[in-house]
N, C-alpha and C positions, 0 to 999 in steps of 0.2 A: 683182667677186674679183678682190683683190690677189694679186699674183703669189705664188706659194708658189717658194721655194726647197729645192731637190732636190739632196744631197749625198753624196757617197761619200767616203773615205778607203783609200787603196790603200798596204800596206807591201808590202819583198821579204820573205820568206821566209826568205832567209839565204845560197839554194842555187840553181847555176840562174839560170832567169829567172826562174823560179813567184815570186809576190806572193799577198797575200789581200785582199780588197778588203772593206769594212765598210758594210754599207747601211743603216741602220735597228735595228743590233745582230746582222745577217742576213752571213752569213762566205760569200764566192764566193770559189772560189779560181780563178785566172786563170795557166796556161802555155802553154809554146809547144812545137809536133811537133819531135822531136829532129831533124830537117832544118830548123827554124828556129834550134836553138842551145838550144831546152828538151829538160825529160825526159818532158815526153807526158803529162804528170798532169793536167790540166784545160782547157776548152777555150780559146783566144787571144782576144785583143780584139776582133779582128773576127769571131770566129764568135760572142759575145756579142753584137757588133752588128746582125748579122743574127737572132739571137735574138729581138734587143729588139725589132725591126721583124717578125719575124712575131708573136710575144706579144701587141704593143702591136695588130695585126689583130684578133687571137684574142680579147681580152678586148673590144673594141669591136662587134666580131660580138656576142656574145653578151651583153654590156650592151644593144644597141639591139637585138636583134631581136623584143623585144615590142611596139615601138615601130612596127617595122612588119609588125606581125602574119606575123614567119616562126618556125616554130618548127624548134628545133636538135637536130637527134640527134648531129650530131656534127661538126667544122669540125677542119679541116687544113689550117695554112698552109706551105708548103715555101719558101723562100728561099736563095737564091743569089746571089753575087756573084763578078764577076774583078777576079783583083788579082794583080800582077807583083808577087812580091816584088825582080826585080831591081830596082826603083825606092827601097826604104825599104833596103836594103845595100848600095846606092850602088852596083849595079854596073853600071848607065845612068841617066848624071841625065834622060836624055828619056822616063823613065818614070815614070808618078805614080805616088805613093808610095801614094796609098788605093786603094779599088775604082772600077776604070773604068766597073764597070756592076751594077745590082743588080737583082734581078728576082726577082718573089713569084707566085704559085702558091694560089686560096684554092680550097678544098673542101669547099664546105658540104651535109652529109646532110639536107634537109630535104623533106617533103609538100608542103609551101606555093607557091602560083604564083609560078614563076618571076619575074614582074614586081615582085613581092614581093621577093624576094631580091636584084635586080639594084639594086632602089633602097635597100636596105639596103649591099649591094656601095659603092656610089655616096657613100651619105652617109660610111660609116668612113670611104672612102679618100681624105676629102677633112677629114676631122678627125681623123686618126689624126698626134699629134704627134710621134712615133718619123720618119714617114716628111714627112713637113713639116720636120723638124729636116735631115734628110738633103740635103730638095729643095731648102732654103732657104739653106744656109751660114750659119750665126748665127756669130755672134761668140767665139771662143774667144780668151780674154787669158790672156797668163801670168804 
């Protein structure tokens, strides 16, 4: 299969730091908390990054559950990351500007055998495109 290009366009809303992303005609509002110069009207970019990882894992679990004979009653993925704003705010040049660590916890409610659930989890952790992107440092061009 050939590469698929995914695209988003983000435009400033004209006040504060709030902007709106357009993804295939769907709108996403992005802002910052007040303490980071925003109006706190929406999640910020790094929060969207965390939700992208959690939702990718969740989608893959529900998509591949049948292949691994796992009956899904509920799936919850909690994702958190450690980020020191002093890095990107220019207060400390020794602090990394991005996340220092990202962690996730997957909770699956299923009556299926634990062995099947673990095989499913092993598979989705290997194939998750968002996890792979975060782990592999892709080339980002300006």
